[in-house]
C-alpha positions in Angstrom: 80.5 73.1 140.8 77.1 72.0 141.2 74.3 74.9 142.3 71.7 73.5 144.9 68.1 73.8 143.9 66.9 77.0 144.9 63.3 77.4 146.9 60.0 78.3 145.3 58.1 81.9 145.6 57.1 81.9 149.1 53.2 82.7 149.1 50.9 83.6 151.8 49.2 80.0 152.4 52.7 78.6 152.2 54.0 81.1 155.4 51.0 79.7 157.3 51.4 76.5 156.5 54.7 76.4 157.3 54.7 78.5 160.7 51.8 76.0 161.5 49.3 79.3 162.4 46.3 77.9 160.7 44.9 76.7 164.2 45.9 79.4 166.3 44.1 81.8 163.5 41.3 79.3 163.7 41.0 79.9 167.3 41.3 83.4 167.3 38.6 83.8 164.4 36.1 81.8 166.6 37.1 84.2 169.7 36.6 86.8 167.7 33.1 85.7 166.0 31.9 85.0 169.8 33.2 88.8 170.6 30.9 90.2 167.7 28.1 88.5 168.2 27.8 89.3 172.0 27.9 93.2 170.8 25.5 92.6 167.8 23.1 90.0 169.3 23.6 90.7 173.2 25.5 89.5 175.8 27.0 86.4 176.4 26.0 83.7 178.9 29.0 83.4 181.3 29.7 80.0 180.3 29.8 81.5 176.5 32.0 84.5 177.6 34.4 82.0 179.2 34.8 80.5 176.3 35.2 83.1 174.0 38.0 84.4 176.2 39.7 81.2 176.2 39.8 80.7 172.4 41.3 84.2 172.7 43.7 83.6 174.5 45.0 80.2 173.4 45.2 81.5 170.0 47.3 84.4 171.1 49.4 81.8 172.7 50.0 79.5 170.4 50.4 82.0 167.7 53.1 83.6 169.9 54.9 80.2 170.3 54.7 79.2 166.8 55.9 82.8 165.5 58.9 82.3 168.2 59.8 78.7 166.9 59.2 79.1 163.3 60.4 82.8 162.7 62.2 84.5 165.5 64.3 81.7 166.3 65.2 80.8 162.8 66.5 84.5 162.3 68.4 84.4 165.1 70.2 81.2 164.0 70.5 82.7 160.6 72.3 85.7 162.3 74.6 83.5 164.1 75.3 81.5 160.9 76.2 84.6 158.6 78.1 85.8 161.6 80.5 82.7 161.9 80.4 82.7 157.8 81.9 86.3 158.0 84.4 85.2 160.2 85.9 82.4 157.8 84.7 79.4 159.6 84.4 76.9 156.8 81.0 74.4 156.7 78.3 77.1 157.8 74.9 76.3 156.8 72.0 78.5 157.6 68.8 77.0 159.7 70.3 73.6 159.9 66.8 72.0 158.4 65.0 74.4 161.2 64.0 77.5 159.4 60.5 77.2 159.5 59.3 80.3 157.3 62.8 81.2 156.2 63.6 78.2 154.4 63.5 79.7 151.3 65.4 82.4 152.0 67.8 80.0 153.9 68.3 77.6 150.7 69.2 80.9 148.7 72.0 81.7 151.1 73.2 78.3 151.5 73.5 78.1 147.8 75.5 81.6 147.6 77.3 80.1 150.6 78.5 77.1 148.9 79.5 79.0 145.4 81.3 81.5 148.2 83.2 78.6 149.2 83.7 77.2 146.0 85.1 80.5 144.4 87.5 80.6 147.9 88.8 76.8 147.2 89.4 77.7 143.6 91.1 80.6 144.1 93.2 79.1 146.4 94.0 76.0 144.4 94.9 78.8 141.5 97.0 80.8 143.9 99.3 77.4 144.8 98.6 76.5 141.2 100.7 80.1 140.2 102.7 79.9 143.6 104.0 76.4 142.3 104.7 77.4 139.0 106.5 80.8 140.2 109.0 78.4 142.0 109.5 76.3 139.3 110.3 79.0 137.3 112.6 80.3 139.6 114.3 77.0 140.0 114.3 77.0 136.1 116.0 80.3 136.0 118.6 79.3 138.7 119.4 76.2 136.6 120.0 78.4 133.1 121.8 80.7 134.7 123.9 78.1 136.3 124.5 76.8 133.0 125.6 80.0 131.3 127.7 80.5 134.2 129.4 77.3 133.7 130.2 78.2 130.2 132.7 80.3 130.7 134.4 79.2 134.1 134.6 75.2 133.3 137.7 74.1 132.8 137.4 70.7 132.1 134.3 69.9 129.8 133.7 66.1 130.9 133.2 67.2 134.5 130.9 70.1 133.5 128.4 67.2 131.7 129.0 64.9 134.4 127.7 67.7 137.1 124.8 68.5 134.9 123.9 64.7 134.7 123.4 64.2 138.5 121.3 67.8 138.1 119.3 66.6 135.6 118.7 63.2 137.2 117.4 64.9 140.5 115.5 67.6 138.6 113.6 65.0 136.6 113.4 62.4 139.8 114.8 59.7 136.6 115.8 56.2 137.7 119.2 56.2 135.7 120.9 59.0 133.3 124.0 58.8 130.8 125.8 61.4 128.7 127.6 61.1 125.3 129.3 63.3 123.6 130.2 63.1 119.8 133.9 63.2 118.9 135.5 64.9 116.2 135.6 61.4 114.1 131.6 61.5 114.3 131.4 58.6 116.7 129.6 59.1 120.1 131.7 58.8 122.9 130.1 57.5 126.5 131.5 60.6 129.0 129.5 59.3 132.2 126.7 57.6 133.4 124.8 57.6 136.7 123.2 53.9 137.4 120.3 53.1 139.9 123.1 53.2 142.7 123.2 57.2 142.3 127.2 56.7 141.5 128.4 58.4 138.9 130.8 56.0 136.5 132.8 57.7 134.1 134.1 56.0 131.2 137.5 54.5 132.1 135.6 52.8 134.7 133.2 50.8 132.8 135.3 50.0 129.9 134.8 47.3 128.7 131.3 47.8 128.0 129.1 45.3 128.5 126.7 43.6 126.2 123.0 43.1 126.3 120.9 40.0 125.1 120.0 41.6 121.7 123.8 42.7 121.1 123.6 46.0 122.1 126.5 47.6 123.9 125.3 48.2 128.0 126.7 50.6 130.3 125.3 50.6 134.2 123.5 53.3 133.4 121.0 51.6 131.1 118.4 50.3 132.4 115.5 49.9 129.7 115.4 46.2 128.3 113.8 45.1 125.1 113.1 41.6 126.0 112.1 39.9 129.4 112.9 42.2 132.1 113.4 39.6 134.5 115.5 37.7 132.5 117.8 40.8 131.7 117.8 41.7 135.5 119.3 37.9 136.1 121.7 37.9 133.1 123.0 41.4 133.9 122.7 40.9 137.8 121.5 44.5 138.3 117.4 45.6 138.0 116.2 46.5 134.5 112.8 47.5 133.3 110.4 47.0 130.8 109.4 49.8 128.2 105.6 49.5 130.0 107.6 51.0 133.0 110.2 52.8 131.7 110.9 55.2 128.9 113.9 57.2 127.6 113.9 60.9 127.4 116.9 62.2 125.2 117.8 65.9 125.6 120.2 66.9 123.0 122.9 69.1 123.0 122.5 71.2 119.7 124.9 74.2 118.3 123.4 75.8 115.0 122.8 72.5 112.7 125.2 70.0 114.6 124.8 67.2 117.1 127.5 67.9 120.0 125.8 65.1 122.2 123.0 64.2 124.3 121.7 63.3 127.7 119.4 60.0 127.7 117.1 60.3 131.2 115.4 56.9 132.1 112.0 57.9 133.6 108.9 56.3 134.6 106.2 55.7 131.9 104.5 58.8 130.9 106.0 60.3 133.6 107.6 63.7 132.1 106.5 63.9 128.3 103.2 65.5 129.3 105.1 68.0 131.9 105.4 70.7 128.9 107.4 73.3 131.1 109.9 70.2 132.4 110.7 69.4 128.9 111.2 73.0 127.6 113.5 73.1 130.2 115.4 70.3 129.5 115.6 71.1 125.4 117.1 74.8 126.9 119.5 73.3 129.0 120.5 71.2 126.3 121.2 73.8 123.8 123.6 75.9 126.4 125.7 72.8 127.0 125.5 72.4 123.1 127.3 76.1 123.0 129.8 75.2 125.8 130.7 72.1 124.1 131.7 73.9 121.3 133.2 76.9 122.8 135.5 74.9 124.0 136.1 72.9 121.4 136.5 76.3 119.2 138.9 77.5 121.8 140.7 74.3 121.4 141.2 74.5 117.7 142.3 77.9 118.3 145.3 76.7 120.2 145.8 74.0 118.0 146.2 76.3 115.3 148.2 78.9 116.9 150.7 75.9 117.4 150.4 75.3 114.0 151.0 78.6 112.8 153.9 79.2 115.1 155.6 75.6 114.3 155.0 76.4 110.1 156.9 79.6 110.9 159.9 78.2 112.4 160.2 75.7 109.6 160.1 78.2 107.1 163.3 80.1 109.2 165.1 77.0 109.4 164.7 76.1 105.8 165.4 79.5 104.7 168.6 80.7 106.8 170.5 77.0 108.2 169.2 74.8 105.5 170.6 77.0 103.0 174.3 77.5 104.6 174.4 73.7 105.1 173.4 73.1 101.6 176.3 75.7 100.7 178.6 73.7 102.6 178.0 70.7 101.0 179.0 72.4 97.8 182.0 73.5 98.9 183.4 70.3 100.8 182.9 68.4 97.5 184.4 71.3 95.0 187.6 70.7 97.9 187.6 67.2 97.6 187.6 66.8 94.1 190.6 69.4 93.7 192.3 67.8 96.6 192.1 64.2 94.3 193.1 65.8 91.0 196.5 67.5 92.6 197.2 64.3 94.3 197.8 66.1 97.6 197.8 64.7 100.8 195.6 61.5 101.2 194.9 62.3 105.1 193.3 65.7 104.1 191.2 63.7 101.4 190.0 61.5 104.6 189.2 64.5 106.7 187.2 65.7 104.2 185.6 62.8 104.0 184.4 62.6 107.5 183.5 66.6 107.2 181.4 65.7 104.4 179.9 62.9 106.1 179.2 64.7 109.0 177.4 67.8 107.0 175.2 64.7 105.3 174.1 63.6 108.4 173.4 67.2 110.1 171.2 67.8 107.0 169.4 64.7 107.0 168.5 65.6 110.8 167.0 69.2 109.6 165.1 68.0 107.3 163.7 65.1 109.9 163.3 68.2 112.1 161.6 70.3 109.5 159.3 67.4 109.0 158.4 67.3 112.8 157.8 71.3 112.7 155.6 71.0 109.7 152.4 70.6 112.4 152.9 66.9 113.9 149.8 67.3 115.9 147.3 68.2 112.9 143.7 68.7 114.1 142.7 65.4 114.0 144.5 65.1 117.2 147.6 63.2 118.9 146.0 59.7 117.7 146.8 60.3 114.2 149.8 62.5 114.2 151.6 59.5 116.1 150.0 56.7 113.7 151.7 59.0 110.8 155.1 59.4 112.7 154.9 55.4 113.1 154.1 54.6 109.8 156.4 57.0 108.3 159.1 55.3 110.2 158.2 51.8 108.9 158.5 52.9 105.7 162.0 54.6 106.1 163.3 51.5 108.1 161.1 48.4 107.5 161.4 47.4 110.7 158.1 45.9 112.4 156.8 48.5 114.9 153.3 48.2 117.1 151.3 51.1 118.1 149.5 50.4 121.2 147.0 53.6 122.6 144.0 52.7 125.3 143.5 56.1 125.2 140.4 57.2 123.0 140.8 61.0 123.4 144.3 62.3 125.3 143.6 65.7 126.9 147.1 67.1 126.4 148.1 70.9 126.1 149.6 71.5 122.9 153.2 71.6 124.6 152.7 68.5 126.2 151.8 66.8 122.4 154.8 68.6 121.3 157.0 67.1 123.7 155.6 63.5 123.9 155.5 63.5 120.0 159.6 65.3 120.3 160.4 62.2 123.1 159.1 59.5 120.5 160.5 61.0 117.6 164.1 61.1 119.3 163.5 57.6 120.6 162.5 55.8 117.1 165.8 58.2 115.9 168.0 56.2 118.6 166.6 53.3 117.1 167.4 53.6 113.8 171.0 55.1 114.3 172.3 52.6 116.7 169.9 49.8 117.5 169.8 47.1 114.8 166.3 45.7 115.9 163.8 44.0 114.2 160.9 45.0 116.2 159.8 48.1 118.1 156.7 48.5 120.4 155.4 51.9 121.2 152.4 51.7 123.8 150.8 55.1 125.4 148.5 54.4 128.7 146.1 56.7 130.0 145.9 56.4 133.6 143.1 58.3 136.3 143.2 61.8 137.0 145.6 62.8 133.8 148.0 60.7 134.4 150.1 58.9 131.5 153.0 56.4 130.9 154.8 56.1 127.5 156.7 53.0 126.6 159.4 52.6 123.6 161.1 49.3 123.4 163.2 47.5 121.0 164.8 44.2 120.9 168.2 45.7 119.3 171.8 44.9 120.4 171.1 47.3 123.3 174.1 49.3 125.3 175.7 49.1 128.7 173.4 51.7 130.4 176.4 52.1 133.4 178.6 53.5 130.7 176.7 56.1 129.2 179.4 58.8 129.9 181.6 58.5 127.1 183.3 60.9 124.9 181.8 64.0 124.4 178.9 64.2 121.8 178.0 60.5 122.5 174.4 59.8 124.1 173.2 63.4 123.1 169.9 62.0 122.5 169.3 60.2 125.7 170.6 63.5 127.2 167.9 65.7 124.6 165.4 62.8 126.0 165.7 63.6 129.7 165.6 67.3 128.8 162.0 66.7 127.4 161.0 64.9 130.2 161.9 67.4 132.7 159.7 69.8 130.5 157.0 67.4 131.3 157.3 67.6 135.2 157.8 63.8 134.1 160.3 61.0 135.1 162.3 59.3 132.4 163.8 56.0 133.2 165.9 54.2 130.3 167.1 50.2 130.8 169.8 48.5 128.6 171.4 45.6 128.5 174.2 44.6 125.6 172.2 41.9 123.4 169.0 42.9 125.2 167.4 45.8 124.0 166.4 48.9 125.0 163.5 50.1 127.2 162.6 53.7 127.5 159.5 54.3 130.0 158.5 57.8 130.6 155.6 58.9 133.4 154.2 62.4 133.8 151.1 64.1 135.1 149.4 66.7 132.7 148.4 69.9 133.7 145.8 70.4 131.3 142.1 70.4 131.7 139.6 70.9 128.9 
């Protein structure tokens, strides 16, 4: 704010000169001198008397006009100007260059008016800035409250992250945004991205991920190009930008010393890093979302540990009761057979005891398999490693060629659903081992959108007549068990087989679990 130069100190000669009163005063002085001369010397001649009075009247008239123009009118204008200024009218000036003897006062008053106007403008700007800041703080508090409230109410972690992906993009006016989550294996999984078309693409919809010219993985939400943007735009068939136009801002989601994931926002160059308040808000949101991810994983791990403890307790109970009984029966049957053989008794009794012994051996083997299955087939690493463990053990026990295919990077199933799915796979593999005489087995697990899953277990064995499944009591119990477990999953089980054509078991079900 610049201050206008103040007027010089007023003096009598300056005032007389400004009001142009030298001539009237000179004429008045001349008239007065003539009048004084007539009193001292003698009466004036008629012509001299007329001249004297003419000078006095002219001087008084000129003085009146000059005082009216250079004193009274400026005072009136100054009063009007101050009146309008008090009413708050902007741009008021005192005198407007015609202030006469009051020029110095008008200059000072104008200087004060300009300073007051600057102060008012500055105050208005500060009030507007504070109002905007308060509005931003209110919006920030609302977003933080929404994050904290979502932590307790969110049923699906991916949906929560995608929801705030859009919020963060709109908040900082980003061109595009992505969100990645660290898996339990330590890898970064792309959850979703928001591209230039303002459409959220989830991980399943953007696979397989394309590669950039430099060899890096490139998703629709990535728009920052390390090379020539025009060539990258032509190669990718979508807009790409150089580092001088766009910069990537990462918003980490930490929890204690662990990085749970991060958001990446593509914003105009130098458009966000200088705004410390928004950067602090982004970091606060990231910390809250990191807590949400940690909470969800903690809850999931607690449920998993509960299931593991229940299975372990059940395995211990079976081992301490039924397993001991079967072992005792096996020992008693062997003693009976030895006794019958030594006494030379009926051969038929010996054969019957042999069948009982074989049945007990088979029941014992199945019980041991059941115990191994109950010992937490789904460990802390998830469904995939547990399934690989089952397949690996099946290969070792049978020597068959088994192919395991999974297009689910991280299946979202509840503990009960995981257990039923593993039991179906175990029962299918057990039937193949006992009856199929197969050489090759394929197990395929496919994840579809909206929580739909499809399981396929097929072999190239001898197969069976699917139309003659109802045989003697006790036959095809394994198939009935498969159908019962599929019913528990609210799924549809289809078994296709022909003699000499192998067997195909297909299960389709909808998961009700939400992370």
